[in-house]
C-alpha positions as CSV (number, residue, x, y, z in Angstrom):
1,X,14.0,-2.7,-12.7
2,X,11.3,-2.2,-9.4
3,X,12.6,0.6,-7.5
4,X,10.1,0.0,-4.8
5,X,11.4,-1.6,-1.0
6,X,9.4,-4.3,0.4
7,X,9.9,-4.8,3.7
8,X,9.2,-8.0,5.2
9,X,7.1,-7.5,8.0
10,X,5.8,-10.4,11.1
11,X,3.9,-8.2,13.6
12,X,0.4,-6.8,11.6
13,X,0.6,-3.9,14.4
14,X,3.7,-2.5,12.3
15,X,2.4,-2.9,9.7
16,X,-1.0,-0.9,10.5
17,X,1.1,1.7,12.1
18,X,3.4,2.2,8.6
19,X,0.1,2.4,6.5
20,X,-1.4,4.9,8.6
21,X,1.8,6.6,8.4
22,X,2.1,6.3,4.5
23,X,-1.7,7.6,4.4
24,X,-1.1,10.7,6.9
25,X,2.5,11.4,4.4
26,X,0.0,10.9,1.7
27,X,-2.4,13.4,3.1
28,X,0.5,15.9,3.5
29,X,1.3,16.1,0.2
30,X,-2.2,17.2,-1.1
31,X,-3.4,13.9,-2.2
32,X,-6.9,13.5,0.1
33,X,-8.8,11.4,-2.7
34,X,-5.9,8.5,-2.3
35,X,-7.1,8.5,1.1
36,X,-10.8,8.7,0.3
37,X,-10.8,5.8,-2.0
38,X,-10.3,1.8,-0.7
39,X,-9.2,0.4,-3.9
40,X,-7.0,3.6,-4.8
41,X,-5.4,3.4,-1.2
42,X,-4.6,-0.4,-1.7
43,X,-2.9,0.0,-5.5
44,X,-1.0,2.9,-3.4
45,X,0.2,1.0,-1.0
46,X,0.9,-2.0,-3.4
47,X,3.1,0.4,-5.6
48,X,4.9,1.7,-2.0
49,X,6.2,-1.6,-1.6
50,X,3.5,-2.7,1.2
51,X,2.4,-6.4,1.6
52,X,0.7,-8.6,3.6
53,X,2.6,-11.1,6.9
54,X,2.8,-13.2,4.1
55,X,4.5,-11.3,1.3
56,X,1.5,-10.8,-0.9
57,X,0.1,-7.6,-2.7
58,X,-3.2,-6.8,-0.7
59,X,-6.8,-6.2,-1.5
60,X,-9.7,-4.7,-0.7
61,X,-10.7,-7.3,1.2
62,X,-7.3,-8.8,2.7
63,X,-6.7,-4.6,4.1
64,X,-10.1,-4.5,5.7
65,X,-9.8,-7.7,6.9
66,X,-6.2,-7.0,8.3
67,X,-7.4,-3.6,10.1
68,X,-10.5,-5.2,11.2
69,X,-8.5,-7.9,13.1
70,X,-6.5,-5.9,14.9
71,X,-6.4,-5.6,18.6
72,X,-8.8,-2.5,19.9
73,X,-5.8,-0.9,21.6
74,X,-3.6,-1.1,18.5
75,X,-6.8,0.6,16.4
76,X,-7.2,3.4,18.8
77,X,-3.5,4.1,18.1
78,X,-3.4,3.8,14.6
79,X,-6.1,6.1,14.2
80,X,-3.9,8.6,16.5
81,X,-1.3,8.4,14.5
82,X,-3.5,9.3,10.9
83,X,-3.6,13.0,10.5
84,X,-5.7,15.1,7.9
85,X,-2.9,17.4,8.1
86,X,-4.4,20.8,5.9
87,X,-6.8,19.1,4.0
88,X,-10.5,19.0,5.4
89,X,-10.9,16.4,6.7
90,X,-13.3,13.2,5.5
91,X,-14.1,10.0,6.0
92,X,-10.4,8.3,5.6
93,X,-10.0,4.7,4.5
94,X,-8.1,3.8,7.6
95,X,-11.3,5.0,9.4
96,X,-13.9,3.4,7.1
97,X,-12.4,-0.2,8.7
98,X,-13.4,-0.1,12.2
99,X,-16.9,0.3,11.3
């Protein structure tokens, strides 16, 4: 039995904000390494039930493209929403997609 709940998103902006909140939770639970490693983070997002707005699992490329295509004001909002909590700030996967 699959215990994951998959939420169907129709808005990329909302999906990106929820992924940033998920990343913050991982960090606050002491899993900073998951947020610093793109491959691992994308796998964690898929395991948590996040899907693209077309309903597909994320790949590293689709993840980067989704964040790369966000409007600038949404990117800034996502950056503000993400928190390193008690971990020493490093480069999160969310920050690296803005380059």
